[in-house]
VEXSEMI-212722 format. One line per field, with one value per residue (C-alpha): residue number from 1; residue in one letter; x, y, z. Coordinates in steps of 0.1 Angstrom, whole numbers, m for minus. Layout:
<sites>
num: (NUM; ...)
residu: (a; ...)
east: (X; ...)
north: (Y; ...)
up: (Z; ...)
</sites>
This chain:
<sites>
num: (1; 2; 3; 4; 5; 6; 7; 8; 9; 10; 11; 12; 13; 14; 15; 16; 17; 18; 19; 20; 21; 22; 23; 24; 25; 26; 27; 28; 29; 30; 31; 32; 33; 34; 35; 36; 37; 38; 39; 40; 41; 42; 43; 44; 45; 46; 47; 48; 49; 50; 51; 52; 53; 54; 55; 56; 57; 58; 59; 60; 61; 62; 63; 64; 65; 66; 67; 68; 69; 70; 71; 72; 73; 74; 75; 76; 77; 78; 79; 80; 81; 82; 83; 84; 85; 86; 87; 88; 89; 90; 91; 92; 93; 94; 95; 96; 97; 98; 99; 100; 101; 102; 103; 104; 105; 106; 107; 108; 109; 110; 111; 112; 113; 114; 115; 116; 117; 118; 119; 120; 121; 122; 123; 124; 125; 126; 127; 128; 129; 130; 131; 132; 133; 134; 135; 136; 137; 138; 139; 140; 141; 142; 143; 144; 145; 146; 147; 148; 149; 150; 151; 152; 153; 154; 155; 156; 157; 158; 159; 160; 161; 162; 163; 164; 165; 166; 167; 168; 169; 170; 171; 172; 173; 174; 175; 176; 177; 178; 179; 180; 181; 182; 183; 184; 185; 186; 187; 188; 189; 190; 191; 192; 193; 194; 195; 196; 197; 198; 199; 200; 201; 202; 203; 204; 205; 206; 207; 208; 209; 210; 211; 212; 213; 214; 215; 216; 217; 218; 219; 220; 221; 222; 223; 224; 225; 226; 227; 228; 229; 230; 231; 232; 233; 234; 235; 236; 237; 238; 239; 240; 241; 242; 243; 244; 245; 246; 247; 248; 249; 250; 251; 252; 253; 254; 255; 256; 257; 258; 259; 260; 261; 262; 263)
residu: (m; f; a; h; g; a; a; p; a; v; l; r; e; t; a; r; i; g; t; v; q; l; c; n; e; a; y; a; v; l; a; s; e; t; t; r; g; p; l; w; s; a; e; d; l; t; e; e; n; l; e; i; a; d; r; t; r; r; q; g; q; f; f; l; d; t; r; l; p; a; t; m; q; a; s; l; d; d; y; r; s; s; g; y; d; r; g; h; m; t; p; s; g; d; a; p; g; a; v; a; q; q; q; s; f; l; l; s; n; i; v; p; q; t; a; e; l; n; r; g; p; w; e; g; v; e; s; a; v; r; g; w; a; r; q; e; g; e; i; f; v; v; t; g; p; g; y; d; p; d; h; t; q; t; i; g; r; g; r; i; s; v; p; a; v; t; w; k; a; i; y; d; p; v; a; e; g; t; g; v; y; v; c; l; n; t; r; q; p; t; c; k; i; t; s; v; a; l; l; i; q; l; v; g; i; d; p; f; p; a; v; p; a; s; l; k; d; h; v; s; a; m; p; p; i; r; e; t; p; e; r; l; s; k; e; p; a; s; r; e; l; l; r; e; w; g; s; k; a; a; r; k; a; l; r; a; l; v; k; a; l; v; q)
east: (m1987; m1949; m1924; m1913; m1931; m1907; m1919; m1899; m1868; m1860; m1822; m1815; m1820; m1831; m1858; m1872; m1878; m1915; m1929; m1959; m1968; m2005; m2022; m2053; m2074; m2052; m2021; m1998; m1981; m1953; m1964; m1938; m1941; m1912; m1928; m1964; m1970; m1961; m1924; m1937; m1969; m1969; m1993; m1995; m2010; m2027; m2046; m2076; m2077; m2075; m2105; m2124; m2111; m2123; m2158; m2157; m2170; m2143; m2155; m2140; m2132; m2099; m2101; m2080; m2066; m2080; m2053; m2028; m2025; m2028; m1991; m1984; m2005; m2017; m2051; m2074; m2068; m2030; m2037; m2063; m2048; m2014; m2009; m2004; m2026; m2032; m2012; m2020; m1991; m2011; m2036; m2074; m2074; m2057; m2082; m2103; m2137; m2154; m2138; m2103; m2109; m2121; m2090; m2068; m2080; m2067; m2043; m2017; m2014; m2011; m1982; m1982; m1977; m1978; m2009; m1986; m1971; m2002; m2024; m1998; m1968; m1977; m2010; m1989; m1967; m1998; m2013; m1980; m1978; m2013; m2006; m1975; m1996; m2022; m1995; m1977; m2006; m1989; m1963; m1953; m1953; m1939; m1944; m1930; m1916; m1880; m1869; m1840; m1828; m1811; m1841; m1873; m1904; m1935; m1972; m2000; m1999; m1989; m1957; m1963; m1931; m1932; m1911; m1885; m1894; m1919; m1910; m1927; m1906; m1917; m1907; m1919; m1918; m1927; m1899; m1876; m1870; m1871; m1872; m1882; m1900; m1888; m1905; m1895; m1922; m1921; m1942; m1923; m1921; m1897; m1896; m1869; m1864; m1836; m1826; m1838; m1801; m1798; m1831; m1818; m1786; m1807; m1836; m1824; m1853; m1851; m1885; m1878; m1853; m1859; m1853; m1817; m1793; m1783; m1819; m1819; m1787; m1805; m1835; m1862; m1878; m1904; m1935; m1932; m1950; m1976; m1956; m1926; m1900; m1863; m1851; m1820; m1796; m1800; m1765; m1731; m1743; m1767; m1740; m1716; m1742; m1748; m1711; m1708; m1738; m1732; m1698; m1713; m1731; m1768; m1778; m1761; m1775; m1811; m1800; m1780; m1811; m1831; m1805; m1804; m1842; m1841; m1816)
north: (m944; m946; m918; m918; m951; m972; m992; m991; m1014; m1039; m1041; m1071; m1103; m1122; m1097; m1101; m1138; m1146; m1112; m1103; m1069; m1059; m1030; m1013; m983; m957; m974; m1005; m1027; m1053; m1081; m1103; m1139; m1133; m1104; m1113; m1076; m1050; m1040; m1009; m991; m965; m938; m909; m883; m854; m823; m835; m869; m853; m831; m863; m879; m849; m855; m892; m903; m923; m958; m992; m1025; m1044; m1075; m1102; m1097; m1126; m1123; m1136; m1170; m1170; m1175; m1141; m1119; m1113; m1124; m1103; m1127; m1119; m1084; m1092; m1085; m1080; m1046; m1031; m1011; m1021; m993; m982; m977; m958; m941; m942; m904; m902; m925; m908; m924; m953; m981; m968; m961; m997; m1010; m991; m1014; m1045; m1063; m1064; m1026; m1029; m1034; m1035; m1000; m989; m969; m941; m939; m947; m922; m896; m886; m909; m890; m859; m873; m882; m847; m830; m851; m842; m806; m809; m825; m797; m771; m787; m803; m838; m857; m894; m911; m945; m958; m989; m1006; m1011; m1042; m1048; m1082; m1089; m1082; m1091; m1091; m1109; m1109; m1135; m1171; m1161; m1146; m1112; m1092; m1059; m1032; m1012; m981; m970; m945; m923; m911; m883; m872; m837; m836; m799; m787; m817; m826; m856; m864; m891; m890; m919; m928; m951; m977; m977; m965; m932; m927; m902; m890; m875; m862; m876; m882; m909; m919; m927; m946; m968; m976; m984; m1005; m1017; m1002; m975; m958; m939; m958; m936; m903; m890; m900; m863; m855; m883; m871; m839; m832; m808; m783; m807; m797; m800; m828; m816; m832; m812; m840; m834; m828; m846; m820; m816; m808; m818; m838; m858; m866; m876; m899; m914; m922; m936; m959; m968; m983; m1008; m1040; m1036; m1055; m1028; m998; m1001; m1006; m973; m955; m968; m956; m922; m919; m927; m900)
up: (480; 480; 475; 438; 434; 455; 485; 518; 516; 544; 541; 563; 545; 576; 583; 548; 553; 558; 548; 527; 513; 515; 499; 513; 502; 519; 530; 525; 550; 551; 574; 591; 602; 627; 646; 637; 630; 604; 597; 580; 571; 543; 532; 508; 532; 514; 526; 505; 521; 556; 548; 540; 572; 592; 579; 587; 620; 638; 642; 639; 656; 655; 634; 618; 583; 563; 537; 562; 579; 617; 620; 606; 628; 663; 676; 697; 726; 724; 735; 762; 797; 781; 795; 760; 737; 701; 685; 649; 626; 599; 622; 617; 620; 585; 568; 541; 545; 563; 544; 547; 584; 590; 572; 596; 624; 607; 631; 602; 609; 647; 672; 710; 725; 761; 769; 780; 746; 725; 743; 749; 727; 699; 694; 694; 667; 646; 651; 641; 609; 599; 605; 582; 555; 557; 554; 524; 507; 504; 523; 523; 557; 567; 602; 619; 650; 660; 680; 703; 691; 724; 746; 726; 748; 736; 746; 742; 733; 698; 712; 695; 695; 715; 699; 718; 698; 672; 645; 619; 589; 566; 531; 521; 482; 482; 504; 495; 531; 554; 591; 616; 650; 672; 704; 732; 739; 777; 806; 805; 768; 753; 717; 696; 661; 639; 603; 580; 575; 612; 612; 584; 604; 635; 622; 588; 569; 543; 542; 511; 489; 458; 477; 472; 501; 505; 516; 542; 559; 571; 592; 580; 604; 617; 636; 674; 692; 717; 745; 734; 732; 733; 698; 685; 671; 634; 622; 636; 665; 643; 618; 646; 661; 627; 622; 658; 656; 619; 628; 653; 646; 639; 670; 691; 673; 684; 721; 717; 705; 734; 759; 742; 745; 782; 790)
</sites>
């Protein structure tokens, strides 16, 4: 389920407080008491599993994860009339079979997303990643939210944190490449492609801690999103941005990414 057997690493000690890792049939998540949602959701996405997913009728209802206390997850009421969709991190379209698909609807795998993102570019990202898996046969995918610590919005009585961005990181063990799709969680969402190294600097999570650092500095030739997002430059510009943002405090880095996505 994890690249080279290593689970994603949350690098900031404060973010690790009050977290629980949960394993499901087709994916694993790290649930957070602070955000009351997942910090990451990881899957080993294979061509074989996608063939099973294609034969599985899409069905499912969102439901509480009984392995977690109420203080660590959203409720269905928190989303009601909130203005936000319940956005899958590991998508139901990747799920190989009825049980795995139903588990994708656990609220421990869900974050608030705008309808414009969830039903638009984010679907394009998910489709692009599935196409990549079919082409290569197997890829490792980690998906998660990114929060602006200075401007944290919440929904519902449970004060569920609304991410500023959502991201999807990919490691291709066949071509030995990595890359990340990052999408702004707004009414006018914008997506960009960047490096895993930059993602680590911005959100404090290393999706592939056992993958060599040299592979995380570069961006693979990633499939385009249907909505044709603007691509972040792969070579000198990406490295320059990494150095610039890496030198700032972590609380400033995510805000810089949000501003970059808006432009």
